[in-house]
N, C-alpha and C positions, 0 to 999 in steps of 0.2 A: 702675677707674683711668684717672685722666685721658690722653687721648694726642692726638698731634697728626699730620696726614698732611701733608707739603709737597706743596702742588699741582703743584710744578715737577718733582721726580724722583720722587714717591712714597715719599719714605723716612718712616717710622713712627717717631715719637719718643713715649715713654711715660715718666711717673712718678709715683708715689704723692703727691708734692707739687706742688700746681698753681704756686706761686712758681719752684721747681726747672725746672717744665717752661717757664714761659714764659722763663726763662733760657736753655734751650737752646733753644727756638725761635729767639731773637734771634742764638746763635752760629750754627746753621745755617742763617739767613737770610745771613749774611755769608759764609758758607764752603760753600752750596752748590753743587753743580756745575750746576745745573739739568738736564743730560741724562746717562743713564747713560753710563760710560766716557770723560767727562770728568776733566781734572785735578782734584786733592783740594786742591792745595796753590797759594796764591800766591806761595811760595818755591821754587818750582822751578827749575831752572838749567839751562842748556841745555850738554848732554853734550859738544859742541866747544869749547864758552866755558870753561877751567880756568884762566884766567889769575886771578891774585888781585885784586878789587875796589880794595882800597885798597893798595897796593903800600909806602906807608911802614908799614904797620902790619903786615908781612909777616912780618917777625924783631921780637922780643921785644928787650929791653935787652940781653940780654947776646949778641945775634947768634943765638938758636936759633930754628927757624922755628917759627911760631904754628901755622899748619895743617898736617893731616897731609896728604900726597900718596900 
């Protein structure tokens, strides 16, 4: 079974289909943490910052809050 080991973080990817493995490599390359213990996501939010980014869209057309608080 073909596999790939990331040189930056050491994560091993494997798949029986080589095309799918290439797709996995590409996705992993974009989201690789580079070091163990780093954040997994580009979308993390500072816990101290709980304000809505777009205050105009905080409520829907009926005036109900869109976001859960």
